[in-house]
C-alpha positions as CSV (number, residue, x, y, z in Angstrom):
1,X,-10.7,-9.3,14.8
2,X,-10.7,-7.1,11.7
3,X,-8.8,-8.0,8.5
4,X,-6.0,-5.5,9.3
5,X,-5.4,-7.1,12.8
6,X,-5.6,-10.6,11.3
7,X,-3.1,-9.7,8.6
8,X,-0.7,-8.3,11.3
9,X,-0.9,-11.5,13.2
10,X,-0.3,-13.6,10.1
11,X,2.6,-11.4,9.0
12,X,4.0,-11.5,12.5
13,X,3.9,-15.3,12.5
14,X,5.4,-15.4,9.1
15,X,8.2,-13.0,10.1
16,X,9.1,-15.1,13.2
17,X,9.3,-18.3,11.0
18,X,11.3,-16.5,8.4
19,X,13.7,-15.2,11.0
20,X,14.2,-18.8,12.3
21,X,14.9,-19.9,8.7
22,X,17.5,-17.2,8.2
23,X,19.2,-18.1,11.5
24,X,19.5,-21.7,10.3
25,X,20.9,-20.5,7.0
26,X,23.5,-18.4,8.8
27,X,24.5,-21.4,11.0
28,X,25.1,-23.3,7.8
29,X,27.4,-20.6,6.6
30,X,25.6,-20.2,3.3
31,X,27.1,-16.8,2.7
32,X,26.0,-13.2,3.1
33,X,24.5,-13.0,-0.4
34,X,22.3,-16.0,0.0
35,X,21.1,-14.9,3.5
36,X,20.6,-11.3,2.3
37,X,18.5,-12.5,-0.7
38,X,16.3,-14.4,1.6
39,X,15.9,-11.4,3.9
40,X,14.9,-9.2,0.9
41,X,12.4,-11.9,-0.3
42,X,10.8,-12.3,3.2
43,X,10.5,-8.5,3.8
44,X,9.0,-8.0,0.4
45,X,6.4,-10.7,1.0
46,X,5.5,-9.1,4.3
47,X,5.1,-5.7,2.6
48,X,2.9,-7.2,-0.1
49,X,0.6,-8.7,2.5
50,X,0.3,-5.5,4.5
51,X,-0.1,-3.3,1.5
52,X,-3.0,-5.5,0.3
53,X,-5.1,-4.5,3.3
54,X,-3.7,-1.0,3.9
55,X,-4.1,1.8,1.3
56,X,-1.4,4.0,2.9
57,X,1.2,1.2,2.5
58,X,0.0,0.6,-1.0
59,X,0.8,4.2,-1.8
60,X,4.2,4.0,-0.1
61,X,5.3,0.9,-2.1
62,X,4.0,2.3,-5.4
63,X,5.8,1.1,-8.5
64,X,8.5,-0.6,-6.4
65,X,6.1,-3.6,-6.2
66,X,7.0,-4.6,-9.7
67,X,10.7,-5.3,-9.3
68,X,10.1,-6.7,-5.8
69,X,7.5,-9.2,-7.1
70,X,9.9,-10.3,-9.9
71,X,12.7,-10.7,-7.4
72,X,10.6,-12.8,-5.1
73,X,9.3,-15.0,-7.9
74,X,12.9,-15.6,-9.1
75,X,14.3,-16.1,-5.6
76,X,11.7,-18.5,-4.3
77,X,11.5,-20.5,-7.5
78,X,15.3,-21.0,-7.5
79,X,15.2,-22.1,-3.8
80,X,12.3,-24.5,-4.6
81,X,14.3,-26.2,-7.4
82,X,17.5,-26.2,-5.5
83,X,15.8,-28.1,-2.6
84,X,14.2,-30.5,-5.0
85,X,17.6,-31.2,-6.7
86,X,19.3,-31.6,-3.3
87,X,16.6,-34.1,-2.3
88,X,17.0,-36.1,-5.5
89,X,20.8,-36.3,-5.2
90,X,20.6,-37.7,-1.6
91,X,21.6,-41.4,-1.8
92,X,20.7,-42.5,1.7
93,X,17.1,-43.0,2.9
94,X,15.4,-40.0,4.2
95,X,15.3,-39.6,7.9
96,X,12.3,-38.3,9.8
97,X,14.1,-35.0,10.0
98,X,14.4,-34.8,6.2
99,X,10.8,-35.7,5.8
100,X,9.7,-33.1,8.3
101,X,11.8,-30.4,6.6
102,X,10.3,-31.3,3.2
103,X,6.7,-31.1,4.6
104,X,7.6,-27.9,6.3
105,X,9.0,-26.5,3.1
106,X,5.8,-27.3,1.2
107,X,3.6,-25.8,3.9
108,X,5.8,-22.7,3.9
109,X,5.5,-22.4,0.1
110,X,1.7,-22.8,0.0
111,X,0.9,-21.1,3.2
112,X,3.2,-18.1,3.3
113,X,5.0,-17.6,-0.1
114,X,2.1,-18.0,-2.6
115,X,-0.4,-15.8,-0.7
116,X,2.3,-13.0,-0.6
117,X,3.1,-13.3,-4.3
118,X,-0.6,-13.2,-5.2
119,X,-1.0,-10.1,-3.1
120,X,1.9,-8.5,-4.9
121,X,0.3,-9.5,-8.3
122,X,-2.9,-7.7,-7.3
123,X,-0.9,-4.7,-6.3
124,X,0.7,-4.7,-9.8
125,X,-2.7,-5.0,-11.4
126,X,-3.9,-2.0,-9.4
127,X,-1.0,0.1,-10.8
128,X,-2.0,-0.8,-14.4
129,X,-5.8,-0.6,-13.8
130,X,-6.4,1.7,-10.8
131,X,-9.5,1.1,-8.7
132,X,-10.5,-2.0,-10.7
133,X,-9.6,-4.6,-8.0
134,X,-11.8,-4.6,-4.8
135,X,-9.2,-4.4,-2.0
136,X,-10.7,-5.2,1.5
137,X,-9.9,-1.7,2.8
138,X,-10.3,0.6,-0.2
139,X,-8.8,4.0,-0.2
140,X,-11.2,6.8,0.5
141,X,-12.0,8.7,-2.7
142,X,-11.3,12.1,-1.2
143,X,-9.1,12.8,1.9
144,X,-7.9,16.1,3.3
145,X,-4.9,16.1,5.6
146,X,-4.3,17.4,8.2
147,X,-7.8,17.8,9.6
148,X,-6.8,20.7,11.8
149,X,-4.9,23.6,10.2
150,X,-3.2,26.8,11.4
151,X,-1.9,29.7,9.3
152,X,1.2,28.6,7.4
153,X,0.1,24.9,7.2
154,X,-0.4,23.1,3.9
155,X,-3.6,21.3,3.2
156,X,-3.1,18.2,1.1
157,X,-6.0,16.8,-1.0
158,X,-5.7,13.1,-2.0
159,X,-8.2,12.2,-4.7
160,X,-9.1,9.0,-6.5
161,X,-8.8,9.5,-10.3
162,X,-10.6,10.3,-12.4
163,X,-12.8,12.8,-10.5
164,X,-14.8,15.9,-11.1
165,X,-13.2,18.9,-12.7
166,X,-14.4,21.6,-10.3
167,X,-12.7,22.4,-6.9
168,X,-14.7,24.6,-4.5
169,X,-14.0,25.7,-1.0
170,X,-16.9,26.7,1.3
171,X,-15.8,29.0,4.1
172,X,-17.2,29.2,7.6
173,X,-19.1,32.3,6.6
174,X,-21.0,30.4,3.9
175,X,-19.1,31.8,0.8
176,X,-18.4,29.4,-2.0
177,X,-15.0,30.0,-3.6
178,X,-14.3,28.2,-6.9
179,X,-10.6,27.5,-7.1
180,X,-10.7,25.3,-10.3
181,X,-13.8,25.9,-12.5
182,X,-15.8,23.3,-14.2
183,X,-14.3,22.0,-17.4
184,X,-10.7,21.9,-16.3
185,X,-10.0,18.5,-17.7
186,X,-6.4,18.2,-16.7
187,X,-7.5,18.5,-13.0
188,X,-9.6,15.4,-13.4
189,X,-6.5,13.2,-13.4
190,X,-4.7,15.0,-10.5
191,X,-4.4,12.6,-7.6
192,X,-2.8,14.9,-5.1
193,X,-3.0,18.7,-4.7
194,X,-1.6,21.0,-2.0
195,X,-3.2,24.2,-0.9
196,X,-1.0,26.6,1.1
197,X,-2.9,28.6,3.7
198,X,-0.4,31.4,3.8
199,X,-0.7,32.1,0.0
200,X,-4.5,31.6,-0.1
201,X,-5.3,34.2,2.5
202,X,-8.4,35.3,0.6
203,X,-9.8,31.8,1.3
204,X,-8.4,30.9,4.7
205,X,-9.2,34.2,6.4
206,X,-11.5,33.2,9.2
207,X,-11.3,30.5,11.9
208,X,-13.8,27.7,11.7
209,X,-14.8,24.7,9.6
210,X,-14.0,24.7,5.8
211,X,-15.6,22.3,3.4
212,X,-13.7,21.3,0.3
213,X,-15.6,19.7,-2.6
214,X,-14.7,18.2,-5.9
215,X,-17.7,18.1,-8.2
216,X,-19.0,18.7,-11.7
217,X,-20.4,22.1,-12.6
218,X,-21.4,23.1,-9.1
219,X,-23.7,20.2,-8.4
220,X,-23.3,18.9,-4.9
221,X,-25.3,15.7,-4.9
222,X,-22.5,13.6,-6.3
223,X,-19.6,15.6,-5.0
224,X,-16.6,14.4,-3.0
225,X,-16.3,16.4,0.2
226,X,-14.0,16.7,3.2
227,X,-14.0,19.1,6.1
228,X,-11.1,20.7,8.0
229,X,-10.9,23.1,10.9
230,X,-8.8,26.1,10.5
231,X,-7.5,28.5,13.2
232,X,-6.1,31.8,11.9
């Protein structure tokens, strides 16, 4: 079982347990704000865990990870101290149910809350220092979507930054068309670029396989390359 499937199972189990906890809270009539805060915390934790192993989800969350991590830290810390305070104020001897709930709470914190917060912290670190943390499923350095194009479609280039400064398209006929020449430094920090096939008719003129490369001064040995099939 790959890490993505394992994470899905883990998050699924976590979500079921979280749902059971929220149901208990609602039965205790704790209020919509309290229950809603717990829902936001649990959904955020699930998102952190999935984003840690999936680059597409990491991109979708983006900078939202920062306020969400801060909220989860605040919410779960307050719940932890509230439970400790409630246990300390209880005068009668703990029953086996109280003991079981306390043990369950510790297992929940260490097994499901802390891993999610750590995942969120690594996502925040990746925002501040891109590509410095070795995620288990790293994002491909150069991706072209969609892989099959027709006239009028947009070709989107997703690139890890920084990258080379030259963008070249190789046509099915073997021509090399330089869209962005070597030395265009602002292009080196562009993470996403869209090419419109209906406006670049001098490039997308023939049906067949096109190769798109990002390189430095026309050298191909260290280039980033992707291929797409175009039908005119």
